[in-house]
Each structure stands twice: as C-alpha cells, then as structure tokens.
C-alpha positions in Angstrom: 117.1 52.4 22.4 115.9 49.0 21.3 117.6 45.7 20.5 116.2 42.6 18.7 118.0 39.3 19.1 117.0 36.5 16.7 113.3 37.5 16.8 110.8 35.4 15.0 107.0 35.6 14.8 104.1 33.6 13.4 100.4 34.3 13.6 98.4 31.3 14.9 98.0 28.6 12.4 100.4 30.3 9.9 104.0 29.7 8.9 106.7 32.0 10.2 106.2 35.6 9.1 109.5 36.9 10.6 112.6 34.9 11.2 115.9 35.4 13.0 115.8 39.2 13.1 118.7 40.8 14.9 119.5 44.5 14.9 119.6 47.5 17.3 118.4 51.1 16.9 120.1 54.0 18.7 118.4 57.2 19.9 118.0 59.8 17.1 118.4 57.3 14.2 116.3 57.7 11.1 115.5 54.2 9.9 113.5 53.2 6.8 112.0 49.7 6.9 111.6 48.6 3.3 109.8 45.5 1.9 106.9 44.4 -0.2 103.3 44.1 1.0 103.0 41.1 3.2 106.6 40.7 4.1 106.0 41.5 7.8 106.8 45.2 8.1 103.6 46.1 10.0 104.0 43.1 12.3 107.6 44.1 13.1 106.4 47.6 14.1 103.8 46.0 16.4 106.5 43.9 18.0 108.7 47.0 18.6 105.7 48.8 20.0 105.1 46.0 22.5 101.6 45.2 21.1 102.5 41.6 20.4 105.3 39.3 21.6 107.8 37.3 19.5 107.5 33.6 19.1 111.2 33.3 19.5 114.1 35.5 20.5 113.7 38.7 22.5 113.4 42.4 22.3 115.1 44.8 24.8 114.0 48.3 25.4 116.7 50.4 27.0 118.2 47.2 28.3 115.0 45.8 29.7 113.3 42.8 28.1 110.1 44.1 26.4 107.3 41.8 27.3 103.7 41.8 28.7 105.0 41.0 32.2 107.5 43.9 32.1 104.7 46.3 30.9 102.5 45.2 33.8 105.0 46.4 36.4 104.1 49.8 38.0 105.1 52.7 35.8 106.6 50.8 32.9 103.6 50.9 30.6 103.1 54.6 31.3 106.7 55.5 30.5 106.9 53.2 27.4 103.6 54.3 25.9 104.6 57.9 26.2 108.1 57.3 24.7 107.2 54.9 21.8 104.2 55.5 19.5 102.9 53.6 16.5 101.0 55.1 13.5 98.9 52.3 12.0 98.8 51.8 8.3 95.0 52.2 8.4 94.0 55.2 10.5 90.5 53.9 11.1 92.1 51.4 13.5 93.2 54.3 15.7 90.1 56.6 15.7 87.2 55.9 18.1 86.5 59.2 19.9 83.4 61.3 19.2 85.3 64.3 17.8 88.7 65.2 16.4 89.4 67.3 19.5 88.8 64.3 21.7 91.1 62.2 19.5 94.0 64.6 19.9 93.4 65.0 23.7 92.8 61.3 24.4 96.5 60.2 24.7 97.7 63.1 26.8 94.7 62.7 29.2 95.3 58.9 29.6 98.9 59.5 30.4 98.2 62.3 32.8 100.2 64.9 30.8 100.0 68.7 31.5 98.6 71.3 29.1 96.3 69.1 27.2 94.5 72.0 25.5 97.8 73.6 24.5 99.0 70.3 22.9 95.8 69.9 21.0 95.8 73.5 19.7 99.5 73.2 18.7 99.2 70.1 16.5 95.7 71.0 15.2 97.4 74.2 13.9 100.4 72.4 12.5 98.3 69.9 10.6 95.6 72.3 9.5 92.9 70.4 11.6 91.4 73.5 13.4 88.3 73.6 11.2 87.7 69.9 11.9 88.1 69.8 15.7 84.4 69.4 16.5 83.7 66.9 13.7 83.4 63.2 14.2 86.3 61.3 12.7 84.1 59.0 10.7 83.0 61.9 8.6 86.5 62.8 7.4 88.3 61.9 4.2 91.0 59.3 4.2 93.7 62.0 4.2 92.1 63.9 7.0 91.9 60.7 9.1 95.6 60.1 8.5 96.4 63.6 9.8 94.2 63.2 12.8 95.9 59.8 13.7 99.3 61.4 13.3 98.4 64.4 15.4 97.0 62.2 18.1 100.5 60.7 18.5 102.5 63.9 18.2 100.5 65.4 21.1 102.4 63.0 23.3 105.8 64.4 22.3 107.2 60.9 22.0 110.9 60.0 21.8 110.4 57.3 19.1 107.9 57.1 16.3 107.1 53.9 14.4 105.3 54.9 11.3 103.5 52.5 9.0 103.1 53.9 5.5 102.7 57.5 6.9 102.2 59.2 3.5 99.2 57.0 2.6 96.3 59.3 1.6 98.2 62.5 2.3 98.4 65.3 -0.3 101.8 66.3 -1.6 102.0 69.5 0.6 101.3 67.5 3.7 103.8 64.8 2.8 106.4 67.6 2.4 105.5 69.0 5.8 105.7 65.5 7.3 109.2 64.9 5.9 110.6 68.2 7.1 109.0 67.9 10.5 110.2 64.4 11.2 113.7 65.0 10.0 114.1 68.2 12.0 112.5 66.7 15.1 115.6 65.0 16.5 113.3 62.0 17.4 114.1 58.4 16.6 112.2 57.2 13.5 111.4 53.8 12.0 109.3 54.3 8.8 107.9 51.3 7.0 107.2 51.8 3.3 107.6 50.2 -0.1 107.7 53.7 -1.7 111.4 54.1 -2.7 111.0 57.9 -3.4 109.7 58.5 0.1 112.4 56.2 1.5 115.1 58.4 -0.1 113.7 61.4 1.7 112.9 60.0 5.2 115.9 58.1 6.4 119.7 57.5 6.6 119.7 53.8 7.4 117.7 51.0 5.7 116.4 47.7 7.1 115.3 45.6 4.0 113.0 42.7 4.7 112.7 39.8 2.2 109.5 38.0 1.4 110.6 35.2 3.7 110.7 37.5 6.7 114.4 37.6 7.0 116.6 40.7 7.0 118.3 41.1 3.6 120.2 44.3 4.3 121.0 46.6 7.2 123.1 49.6 6.3 123.2 53.0 4.5 120.0 53.8 2.6 121.7 55.0 -0.6 123.6 51.7 -0.9 120.4 49.7 -1.1 118.5 52.1 -3.3 121.3 51.8 -5.9 121.5 48.0 -5.7 119.0 46.8 -8.3 119.7 43.1 -7.9 119.1 43.4 -4.2 115.8 45.3 -4.8 114.8 42.7 -7.3 115.5 39.9 -4.8 113.3 41.8 -2.2 110.5 42.2 -4.7 110.8 45.9 -5.0 112.1 45.7 -8.6 111.3 43.4 -11.5 112.7 42.4 -14.9 110.7 43.6 -17.8 111.3 42.1 -21.2 110.6 44.1 -24.4 111.8 44.2 -28.0 114.0 46.6 -30.0 114.6 45.9 -33.7 113.3 42.4 -33.4 115.6 41.6 -30.5 114.4 41.0 -26.9 116.0 42.8 -24.0 115.4 42.5 -20.3 115.7 45.5 -18.0 115.3 45.9 -14.2 112.5 48.3 -13.3 112.0 49.6 -9.8 108.5 49.4 -8.2 107.7 52.8 -6.8 104.1 53.3 -5.8 102.0 54.5 -2.9 
C-alpha cells in the first residue's frame, strides 16, 4: 500500500527529526507506531498522509511517488483523500464546522460521495453522537470532540486509517468499542501511541521509533513489548533504583500512561 525509502524530515531551522526510515505497509496490516513524545510519530503520520513532504528519500503510494505534484494531477487527490485519512492527536485541529452534523457530513460532501445523510446517521449512532448533532463542536468535552473527529473520518469509509493517540480523552467503554471496531474492520491501520497496554490490543506489527528519529525495531508486536532493554533504549522504560535491607537494587519499569 505504501513504501518509504530512506525517508528523512526536518522542520525549518531544526535538526533532523526523522532519519533514514525504510519500511512498507501492506493492505490489511495492523501496525502500531511506538515511541516517546517528541520522537516524530505525528510527523511520520503526516508524511504518510501526504500533508508534508520528506526532506530526503521518497514515499510511494500503490507504486506512485507521493508528492504535491502527484496530488495535483486530476483525480489523484480525490482518490487518495478518500482512501487514506489521518486522525490528529488534538481533535480541535480538525473541527471547524458550525455543528457536529456538518462535521460528519463535510468530508463526504467534499468528495462527492453518495448517501451523505445515511453515512452521518450511521456513525452518529455508532459513536453515540446523536444527541450532539446540532451542537457546535467548540461546546463539547474533550472526549466528545475526539469522537466527532473520528466519526468525521469513518463517514468516508477509508481503506487506511492513520490514528495519532486515538484513545486520548476517550472513556473506557469507547476505547473498547474503538479497538473492536478497528480490528474487525479489515482496514489497514497505523496507530501511533506511547501507551503499551493499548498497543498490545491494537496491532500485530510494531514500528518502534527512537528519540533520534530512527527506526529501532520493525517486527512482531509481542517481541518488542517483552524486550525491556529495547524499550528502555527507546525511552518507554526506565531503571528505577530502590533499597531492600540496606542494599540498592535497580529494576526496569515500563512507562505506560495515556
């Protein structure tokens, strides 16, 4: 579905955030992108969504080089934006319509899809948003905004979902629904998180980013979750010293937070 070849990226005036990233993702894969805050997970998702371009290397989408010039060709942007969607870490960045109903309908209308009202009704029901449909998004709680942002993507029925910390602000019941829905959907997933418990539920393959923006691991998720030295190297675990009977011991502890 997508292939990255020696991709690097740096924001203007900043050192390299991502370096020499090479991997490919096949249709239907469930991939967890693990790493600490600031390691470049969100930037990598934006690269794969075609919102920014790499400073070096290249990305290929279904064999075509993904670039601004390719997206400007007739029909390409329409097909790509319907197939590949990105859930931002902060839902406020995605919400700008006067009502929740308009938010859910916006994408399908822009892409000229059929049955907009049916799509809106379906995902409003699935995410318990029906009582909120006529409310302005800015009046909603953080969890409600997160659900509206997610529903606005699901109305497009995309092939590939890029999700940046999707469980942020969601209650446990909704997180459970999200996990079941995504895993049963048959869609391609890349889920960025630093929550190891969520990672264990959401994917089969892990891409582990180090603090230097390089890929530390690409392989089965259980293998990385059981590798404490590797998690420590990535900043997802730390050594904690404490004393027993006057003797100091050091143990590795996993960081696991929302």
